[in-house]
C-alpha positions in Angstrom: -57.6 175.7 17.6 -55.2 173.4 19.5 -52.3 174.6 17.4 -53.2 178.2 18.3 -53.3 177.5 22.0 -50.0 175.6 21.8 -48.4 178.5 20.0 -49.7 180.9 22.6 -48.3 178.8 25.4 -45.0 178.4 23.7 -44.8 182.2 23.2 -45.6 182.9 26.8 -42.9 180.5 28.0 -40.4 182.0 25.5 -41.1 185.6 26.6 -41.0 184.7 30.3 -37.6 183.0 29.8 -36.4 186.0 27.8 -37.5 188.4 30.5 -35.7 186.3 33.1 -32.5 186.3 31.0 -32.6 190.1 30.6 -33.6 190.9 34.2 -31.3 188.5 36.2 -28.0 190.2 35.4 -29.6 193.6 36.1 -30.9 192.5 39.5 -27.5 190.9 40.3 -25.7 194.2 39.5 -28.2 196.1 41.7 -27.6 193.7 44.6 -23.9 193.9 44.1 -23.8 197.6 44.1 -26.0 197.7 47.2 -23.6 195.2 48.9 -20.6 197.4 48.2 -22.5 200.4 49.7 -23.5 198.4 52.8 -19.9 197.3 53.2 -18.7 200.9 53.2 -21.3 201.7 55.9 -20.1 198.8 58.0 -23.4 197.0 57.7 -21.6 193.7 57.1 -24.4 191.2 57.7 -26.6 192.9 55.1 -23.6 193.3 52.8 -22.8 189.6 53.0 -26.4 188.6 52.1 -26.4 191.0 49.2 -23.1 189.6 47.9 -24.5 186.1 48.1 -27.6 187.1 46.3 -25.7 188.8 43.6 -23.5 185.6 43.1 -26.6 183.5 43.0 -28.1 185.6 40.2 -24.9 186.3 38.3 -23.2 182.9 38.5 -20.9 183.6 35.6 -19.7 187.0 36.6 -16.2 186.8 38.2 -16.5 190.2 39.8 -19.0 189.0 42.3 -17.0 186.2 44.0 -13.9 188.4 43.7 -15.5 191.3 45.6 -17.0 188.9 48.1 -13.6 187.3 48.7 -12.1 190.8 49.4 -15.0 191.4 51.8 -14.3 188.1 53.6 -10.5 188.9 53.7 -11.3 192.2 55.3 -13.6 190.4 57.8 -10.8 188.0 58.6 -8.4 190.9 59.4 -10.9 192.9 61.4 -12.2 190.0 63.4 -8.9 188.1 63.6 -10.7 184.9 62.3 -9.0 182.5 60.0 -12.3 180.9 59.0 -13.1 184.0 57.0 -9.7 183.8 55.3 -10.3 180.2 54.2 -13.6 181.2 52.7 -12.0 184.1 51.0 -9.4 181.9 49.4 -12.2 179.6 48.1 -14.0 182.6 46.6 -10.8 184.0 45.1 -10.2 180.7 43.4 -13.8 180.6 42.1 -13.3 184.1 40.7 -10.1 183.0 39.0 -11.8 179.9 37.6 -14.6 182.1 36.1 -12.1 184.6 34.7 -8.4 184.0 34.9 -7.6 187.6 34.0 -9.3 188.7 37.2 -6.4 187.7 39.3 -4.0 189.5 37.0 -5.5 192.9 37.3 -6.1 192.5 41.1 -2.4 191.7 41.6 -1.2 194.5 39.3 -3.1 197.3 41.1 
């Protein structure tokens, strides 16, 4: 009886973990796409929150910090603020750390 309950608890924990592993990248991609859409509509505060949320969920995807860095660089130019540019450089370096080929295809475009 105790073994059966332990097995059920272990299976519940396993399937919860499995669901989280499957859903987190999906939710990150949805948030990322929404952030790009908000950025195009000049809803920059909402876009920034979405980018940060996508990076929190998809910590190992280099596309998220790269796109956020491009967003920050655009903010630096439009607002003439070097703080955004420093943040952008940090996120560019984070993207390169996650995927070194990311910088190569960005430079070659």
